[in-house]
N, C-alpha and C positions, 0 to 999 in steps of 0.2 A: 953234496953229490947226489944223495938219494932224493932230495927235493927236486933237483933239476931233472933227474931221470923221470920222476913222477909227473912233473909238468910236461915234459916232452911226450910221455905216453898219453896223457890226457888230451893234449893238443892233437896228436895223431888220431886218436879215437874220435874226437869231435869232427875233425876234417873228413875222416873216412865215412862217418855217418851222414854228414851233410852233403858230401859230394859223391854219393854212390852212383848216381846217374852219370856223372862225369867219368868215373872209372870204368863203367860199363861201356860208355861211348868210346873212350880211349882204347880199351881192349878190342872193341869192334873194329876201329880204324886200323889198329896195328895188325890185326889178323883177318882183314877183310877178304883176302884171296882164299885163305884156308876155309873160312866160314862159307864163302860162296860156293866153293867146290865140294866141300865135305859135309857141312852141317845144315845147309839151307834146305828147307822143305820143298822149295820150287826149283831145285838145281836141274831137274829134268825138263823144265819148261822155260827155256831162255827167252821166249817172247814176252814174258812177264817183266823182265828186267828187274828182278827182285834183288839180286846180288847180295843176299844175306840180310836184307832189311827185315825180313820176317823173323829171322833168328834174333836179331837185335831187339825188335819190339817184344818178342816173347821174354827175353831176359829182363828188359825194363819192367814189364808187367810183373814178372816174378819178384823183382826187387821191391816194387811198390807193395805187393801183397805181403811180402815178408816184413816190411817196415810197418804196415798197418797191423799185422798180427802182433808184432813186438810192442807197438803202442797200446793195443788193447790189453795185452798181458801186463804191461807196466801199470795201466790204470786199474786192472783187477788187483794187482799187488798193493796198490796204494789204498784201496778201500778197506777200512777197518771198522768194526763195530765196537762201540764202547757202552758198557753197562755200568751205571752208577747206582749203587744200592742205597746210599744214605739219603735221607730226606733233605731237601734244600731248606736252608734257614734264610728267611727273608726278613730284613730289618727295614723298618720305615722310620726315617728321621723326621722329626717335626720341624726342625729349623735347618734349612739347607744353606742359607746364606745368613751371615751375621754382618751387621753394619757397625763399623767402628769409626769413631771420630778421630781424625788425624789433626794434630795441631797445625795451624796455619802460620808459619813463620815466613813472613815476607821480608825481603831484603830492602831496606830503606836506602834509596839513592840520595846523595847530597843534593840539597835544594839550591845552593848557590854555586856558580861556576868558579872553580879554583884556577889560579894562574898556572899556566902550563910552562914547564921549564923549557927554556930555549938556550942553546949553547951560545957562548960569546961569539960575537962577530969580529972578524979581523978587518982592520982598516976602517 
């Protein structure tokens, strides 16, 4: 039960991260009239025919910037410095490959043809 819940949670988080633009677009389409009348920067200039597209583009740009900053922060968190204080011991081997003789056992095939068993014929 806990594994299934964890799997669903991971799937939802991956989908939401990858489809953030889709969610922004869906929210824009669902609330297009409200955005055009209340939130649009060009609502007082109907000749531009903006209809809230400026608000939509601003939200998309904010989402991209947020994702970029999260990516940079994640890369900063992955960077680690490692200090190793012990001297490295290097060994040089004089023989890297050794050749061993393998006995050659060949299978001897019979030299003469043996009679092949044939079942009895009827009639």
